Biopython code that builds the backbone (N, CA, C, O; Angstrom):
import numpy as np
from Bio.PDB.StructureBuilder import StructureBuilder

atoms = [
    (1, "MET", "N", (73.713, 11.194, 63.136)),
    (1, "MET", "CA", (74.624, 10.948, 64.294)),
    (1, "MET", "C", (74.488, 12.553, 64.732)),
    (1, "MET", "O", (74.368, 13.492, 63.944)),
    (2, "PRO", "N", (74.535, 12.630, 66.179)),
    (2, "PRO", "CA", (74.309, 14.120, 66.870)),
    (2, "PRO", "C", (75.747, 14.517, 66.637)),
    (2, "PRO", "O", (76.764, 13.831, 66.529)),
    (3, "GLU", "N", (75.469, 16.278, 66.577)),
    (3, "GLU", "CA", (76.397, 17.238, 66.511)),
    (3, "GLU", "C", (77.412, 17.018, 67.708)),
    (3, "GLU", "O", (76.920, 16.398, 68.651)),
    (4, "ILE", "N", (79.021, 17.490, 67.883)),
    (4, "ILE", "CA", (79.430, 17.367, 68.962)),
    (4, "ILE", "C", (80.055, 19.045, 69.136)),
    (4, "ILE", "O", (80.565, 19.650, 68.193)),
    (5, "GLU", "N", (79.914, 19.538, 70.326)),
    (5, "GLU", "CA", (80.345, 20.733, 70.215)),
    (5, "GLU", "C", (81.612, 20.777, 71.245)),
    (5, "GLU", "O", (81.335, 20.610, 72.433)),
    (6, "ILE", "N", (82.851, 20.970, 70.924)),
    (6, "ILE", "CA", (84.036, 20.912, 71.765)),
    (6, "ILE", "C", (84.353, 22.746, 72.629)),
    (6, "ILE", "O", (84.510, 23.778, 71.977)),
    (7, "ILE", "N", (84.363, 22.686, 73.656)),
    (7, "ILE", "CA", (84.429, 23.476, 74.424)),
    (7, "ILE", "C", (86.255, 23.690, 75.311)),
    (7, "ILE", "O", (86.834, 23.102, 76.224)),
    (8, "ALA", "N", (86.486, 24.493, 74.675)),
    (8, "ALA", "CA", (88.116, 24.819, 74.802)),
    (8, "ALA", "C", (88.051, 24.886, 76.485)),
    (8, "ALA", "O", (87.177, 25.504, 77.093)),
    (9, "ALA", "N", (89.290, 24.030, 77.202)),
    (9, "ALA", "CA", (89.695, 24.170, 78.189)),
    (9, "ALA", "C", (89.833, 25.446, 78.981)),
    (9, "ALA", "O", (90.230, 26.360, 78.259)),
    (10, "THR", "N", (89.644, 25.781, 80.168)),
    (10, "THR", "CA", (90.099, 27.357, 80.931)),
    (10, "THR", "C", (91.318, 26.871, 81.691)),
    (10, "THR", "O", (91.685, 25.698, 81.614)),
    (11, "LYS", "N", (91.961, 27.805, 82.447)),
    (11, "LYS", "CA", (92.745, 27.933, 82.961)),
    (11, "LYS", "C", (92.834, 26.888, 84.352)),
    (11, "LYS", "O", (91.919, 27.040, 85.162)),
    (12, "THR", "N", (93.669, 26.052, 84.606)),
    (12, "THR", "CA", (93.545, 25.159, 85.808)),
    (12, "THR", "C", (94.263, 25.652, 86.916)),
    (12, "THR", "O", (95.063, 26.581, 86.810)),
    (13, "LEU", "N", (93.955, 24.939, 88.217)),
    (13, "LEU", "CA", (94.344, 25.873, 89.422)),
    (13, "LEU", "C", (96.003, 25.931, 89.373)),
    (13, "LEU", "O", (96.533, 26.901, 89.917)),
    (14, "GLN", "N", (96.747, 25.045, 88.813)),
    (14, "GLN", "CA", (98.154, 25.366, 88.419)),
    (14, "GLN", "C", (98.453, 26.784, 87.812)),
    (14, "GLN", "O", (99.297, 27.562, 88.257)),
    (15, "GLN", "N", (97.798, 26.960, 86.945)),
    (15, "GLN", "CA", (98.110, 28.428, 86.132)),
    (15, "GLN", "C", (97.806, 29.223, 86.832)),
    (15, "GLN", "O", (98.511, 30.225, 86.716)),
    (16, "GLN", "N", (96.864, 29.308, 87.743)),
    (16, "GLN", "CA", (96.591, 30.669, 88.263)),
    (16, "GLN", "C", (97.676, 31.325, 89.255)),
    (16, "GLN", "O", (98.264, 30.626, 90.081)),
    (17, "PRO", "N", (97.864, 32.441, 89.152)),
    (17, "PRO", "CA", (98.660, 33.014, 90.388)),
    (17, "PRO", "C", (98.952, 32.695, 91.567)),
    (17, "PRO", "O", (97.907, 32.692, 92.217)),
    (18, "LEU", "N", (100.103, 32.335, 92.398)),
    (18, "LEU", "CA", (99.983, 31.337, 93.408)),
    (18, "LEU", "C", (98.851, 32.270, 94.400)),
    (18, "LEU", "O", (98.048, 31.524, 94.962)),
    (19, "SER", "N", (98.740, 33.093, 94.572)),
    (19, "SER", "CA", (97.685, 33.902, 95.445)),
    (19, "SER", "C", (96.504, 33.148, 95.171)),
    (19, "SER", "O", (95.973, 32.828, 96.234)),
    (20, "VAL", "N", (96.110, 32.886, 94.539)),
    (20, "VAL", "CA", (94.617, 32.063, 94.280)),
    (20, "VAL", "C", (94.412, 30.659, 94.526)),
    (20, "VAL", "O", (93.476, 29.961, 94.915)),
    (21, "ALA", "N", (95.843, 30.448, 94.096)),
    (21, "ALA", "CA", (95.606, 28.704, 94.174)),
    (21, "ALA", "C", (96.115, 28.314, 95.789)),
    (21, "ALA", "O", (96.226, 27.102, 95.977)),
    (22, "THR", "N", (96.428, 29.177, 96.939)),
    (22, "THR", "CA", (96.851, 28.998, 97.965)),
    (22, "THR", "C", (95.609, 29.630, 98.867)),
    (22, "THR", "O", (95.554, 29.440, 100.082)),
    (23, "ARG", "N", (94.935, 30.156, 98.373)),
    (23, "ARG", "CA", (93.717, 30.911, 99.372)),
    (23, "ARG", "C", (92.832, 29.656, 99.969)),
    (23, "ARG", "O", (92.476, 28.584, 99.479)),
    (24, "LYS", "N", (92.624, 30.329, 101.349)),
    (24, "LYS", "CA", (91.542, 29.141, 101.972)),
    (24, "LYS", "C", (90.214, 29.184, 101.712)),
    (24, "LYS", "O", (89.626, 30.244, 101.497)),
    (25, "LYS", "N", (89.547, 27.828, 101.714)),
    (25, "LYS", "CA", (88.455, 28.150, 101.445)),
    (25, "LYS", "C", (87.626, 28.082, 102.039)),
    (25, "LYS", "O", (87.881, 27.159, 102.813)),
    (26, "ARG", "N", (86.070, 28.702, 102.397)),
    (26, "ARG", "CA", (85.057, 28.961, 103.198)),
    (26, "ARG", "C", (84.001, 28.150, 103.157)),
    (26, "ARG", "O", (83.104, 28.247, 102.319)),
    (27, "VAL", "N", (84.060, 27.152, 104.224)),
    (27, "VAL", "CA", (83.032, 26.267, 104.193)),
    (27, "VAL", "C", (82.019, 26.548, 105.444)),
    (27, "VAL", "O", (82.070, 27.482, 106.244)),
    (28, "ALA", "N", (80.946, 25.313, 105.374)),
    (28, "ALA", "CA", (79.871, 25.610, 106.041)),
    (28, "ALA", "C", (79.195, 24.297, 106.439)),
    (28, "ALA", "O", (78.703, 23.609, 105.544)),
    (29, "ALA", "N", (79.142, 23.961, 107.510)),
    (29, "ALA", "CA", (78.055, 22.622, 107.996)),
    (29, "ALA", "C", (76.944, 23.014, 108.274)),
    (29, "ALA", "O", (76.521, 24.113, 108.633)),
    (30, "TYR", "N", (76.384, 21.868, 108.055)),
    (30, "TYR", "CA", (74.800, 21.448, 108.259)),
    (30, "TYR", "C", (74.323, 20.773, 109.465)),
    (30, "TYR", "O", (74.440, 19.552, 109.358)),
    (31, "ALA", "N", (73.981, 21.038, 110.230)),
    (31, "ALA", "CA", (73.493, 19.997, 111.099)),
    (31, "ALA", "C", (71.754, 20.164, 111.469)),
    (31, "ALA", "O", (71.233, 21.251, 111.721)),
    (32, "ARG", "N", (71.207, 19.185, 111.446)),
    (32, "ARG", "CA", (69.810, 19.134, 111.763)),
    (32, "ARG", "C", (68.913, 17.913, 112.530)),
    (32, "ARG", "O", (69.286, 16.740, 112.535)),
    (33, "VAL", "N", (68.017, 18.256, 112.995)),
    (33, "VAL", "CA", (67.269, 17.274, 113.499)),
    (33, "VAL", "C", (65.543, 17.036, 113.154)),
    (33, "VAL", "O", (64.732, 17.947, 112.983)),
    (34, "SER", "N", (65.299, 15.780, 113.115)),
    (34, "SER", "CA", (63.527, 15.881, 112.866)),
    (34, "SER", "C", (63.080, 15.972, 113.615)),
    (34, "SER", "O", (62.137, 16.684, 113.269)),
    (35, "THR", "N", (62.933, 15.713, 114.923)),
    (35, "THR", "CA", (61.827, 15.371, 115.857)),
    (35, "THR", "C", (62.780, 16.536, 117.176)),
    (35, "THR", "O", (63.954, 16.903, 117.137)),
    (36, "GLU", "N", (61.754, 16.830, 118.167)),
    (36, "GLU", "CA", (61.978, 17.500, 119.477)),
    (36, "GLU", "C", (62.196, 16.720, 120.857)),
    (36, "GLU", "O", (62.233, 17.054, 122.041)),
    (37, "GLN", "N", (62.347, 15.293, 120.008)),
    (37, "GLN", "CA", (62.969, 14.148, 121.559)),
    (37, "GLN", "C", (64.274, 14.862, 121.799)),
    (37, "GLN", "O", (64.912, 15.646, 121.097)),
    (38, "ASP", "N", (64.523, 14.257, 123.242)),
    (38, "ASP", "CA", (65.531, 14.628, 123.997)),
    (38, "ASP", "C", (66.915, 13.689, 123.083)),
    (38, "ASP", "O", (68.045, 14.114, 122.843)),
    (39, "GLU", "N", (66.327, 12.337, 122.727)),
    (39, "GLU", "CA", (67.830, 11.676, 121.652)),
    (39, "GLU", "C", (67.980, 12.637, 120.784)),
    (39, "GLU", "O", (69.067, 13.195, 120.933)),
    (40, "GLN", "N", (67.063, 13.256, 119.563)),
    (40, "GLN", "CA", (67.692, 14.171, 118.758)),
    (40, "GLN", "C", (68.477, 15.477, 119.074)),
    (40, "GLN", "O", (69.193, 16.098, 118.288)),
    (41, "GLN", "N", (68.224, 15.760, 120.297)),
    (41, "GLN", "CA", (69.117, 16.958, 120.752)),
    (41, "GLN", "C", (70.540, 16.588, 120.999)),
    (41, "GLN", "O", (71.393, 17.343, 120.530)),
    (42, "SER", "N", (70.909, 15.569, 121.646)),
    (42, "SER", "CA", (72.127, 15.183, 121.481)),
    (42, "SER", "C", (72.624, 14.666, 120.519)),
    (42, "SER", "O", (73.844, 14.517, 120.448)),
    (43, "SER", "N", (71.544, 14.157, 119.271)),
    (43, "SER", "CA", (72.241, 14.029, 117.831)),
    (43, "SER", "C", (72.607, 15.258, 117.379)),
    (43, "SER", "O", (73.520, 15.275, 116.553)),
    (44, "TYR", "N", (72.069, 16.409, 117.752)),
    (44, "TYR", "CA", (72.603, 17.535, 117.087)),
    (44, "TYR", "C", (73.661, 18.088, 117.670)),
    (44, "TYR", "O", (74.585, 18.563, 117.011)),
    (45, "GLU", "N", (73.625, 18.078, 119.084)),
    (45, "GLU", "CA", (74.787, 18.856, 119.327)),
    (45, "GLU", "C", (76.237, 17.388, 118.953)),
    (45, "GLU", "O", (77.448, 17.606, 118.920)),
    (46, "ALA", "N", (75.860, 16.640, 118.831)),
    (46, "ALA", "CA", (77.182, 15.585, 118.335)),
    (46, "ALA", "C", (77.358, 16.254, 116.998)),
    (46, "ALA", "O", (78.426, 16.755, 116.647)),
    (47, "GLN", "N", (76.455, 16.242, 116.396)),
    (47, "GLN", "CA", (76.597, 16.538, 114.424)),
    (47, "GLN", "C", (77.360, 18.174, 114.622)),
    (47, "GLN", "O", (77.956, 18.612, 113.638)),
    (48, "VAL", "N", (77.330, 18.746, 115.474)),
    (48, "VAL", "CA", (78.163, 20.366, 115.819)),
    (48, "VAL", "C", (79.263, 19.970, 116.246)),
    (48, "VAL", "O", (80.239, 20.467, 115.683)),
    (49, "ASP", "N", (79.511, 19.039, 117.276)),
    (49, "ASP", "CA", (80.409, 18.836, 117.455)),
    (49, "ASP", "C", (81.520, 18.496, 116.687)),
    (49, "ASP", "O", (82.551, 19.165, 116.756)),
    (50, "PHE", "N", (81.406, 17.449, 115.906)),
    (50, "PHE", "CA", (82.163, 16.911, 114.926)),
    (50, "PHE", "C", (82.514, 17.708, 113.958)),
    (50, "PHE", "O", (83.678, 17.625, 113.567)),
    (51, "TYR", "N", (81.658, 18.624, 113.362)),
    (51, "TYR", "CA", (81.661, 19.309, 112.127)),
    (51, "TYR", "C", (82.863, 20.661, 112.710)),
    (51, "TYR", "O", (83.900, 20.911, 112.094)),
    (52, "THR", "N", (82.484, 21.303, 113.831)),
    (52, "THR", "CA", (83.515, 21.897, 114.290)),
    (52, "THR", "C", (84.647, 21.671, 114.452)),
    (52, "THR", "O", (85.468, 22.558, 114.220)),
    (53, "ARG", "N", (85.043, 20.426, 114.898)),
    (53, "ARG", "CA", (86.363, 19.845, 115.311)),
    (53, "ARG", "C", (86.950, 19.613, 113.930)),
    (53, "ARG", "O", (88.038, 20.115, 113.645)),
    (54, "HIS", "N", (86.263, 18.862, 113.049)),
    (54, "HIS", "CA", (86.525, 18.541, 111.730)),
    (54, "HIS", "C", (87.013, 20.068, 111.240)),
    (54, "HIS", "O", (88.221, 20.238, 111.407)),
    (55, "ILE", "N", (86.371, 21.094, 110.724)),
    (55, "ILE", "CA", (86.674, 22.074, 110.305)),
    (55, "ILE", "C", (87.935, 23.134, 110.984)),
    (55, "ILE", "O", (88.597, 23.958, 110.353)),
    (56, "LYS", "N", (88.011, 22.848, 112.310)),
    (56, "LYS", "CA", (89.200, 23.384, 112.869)),
    (56, "LYS", "C", (90.114, 22.757, 112.722)),
    (56, "LYS", "O", (91.150, 23.405, 112.870)),
    (57, "SER", "N", (90.292, 21.389, 112.406)),
    (57, "SER", "CA", (91.265, 20.549, 112.088)),
    (57, "SER", "C", (91.901, 20.458, 110.711)),
    (57, "SER", "O", (92.761, 19.607, 110.482)),
    (58, "ASN", "N", (91.544, 21.213, 109.911)),
    (58, "ASN", "CA", (91.597, 21.253, 108.836)),
    (58, "ASN", "C", (92.349, 23.207, 108.460)),
    (58, "ASN", "O", (91.719, 24.251, 108.289)),
    (59, "PRO", "N", (93.524, 23.009, 108.462)),
    (59, "PRO", "CA", (93.820, 24.713, 108.132)),
    (59, "PRO", "C", (93.703, 25.384, 106.676)),
    (59, "PRO", "O", (93.957, 26.547, 106.363)),
    (60, "ASP", "N", (93.187, 24.189, 105.769)),
    (60, "ASP", "CA", (92.965, 24.729, 104.226)),
    (60, "ASP", "C", (91.513, 25.049, 104.365)),
    (60, "ASP", "O", (90.886, 25.506, 103.409)),
]
sb = StructureBuilder()
sb.init_structure("model")
sb.init_model(0)
sb.init_chain("A")
sb.init_seg("    ")
for serial, (resi, resn, name, xyz) in enumerate(atoms, 1):
    if name == "N":
        sb.init_residue(resn, " ", resi, " ")
    sb.init_atom(name, np.array(xyz, "f"), 0.0, 1.0, " ", f" {name:<3s}", serial, name[0])
structure = sb.get_structure()
């Protein structure tokens, strides 16, 4: 029978000071295209537009 190692839990978000719990998250989006065709260029622009609006619409 294999040995089991129990690792004690650490502080959860609710146990941390309020300033840490409410800090805004930093995010990044990744947009790409795989060819230089015109259809791909509009796909890239659509991806950038989607992620920009999505990130800006979420205050957290």
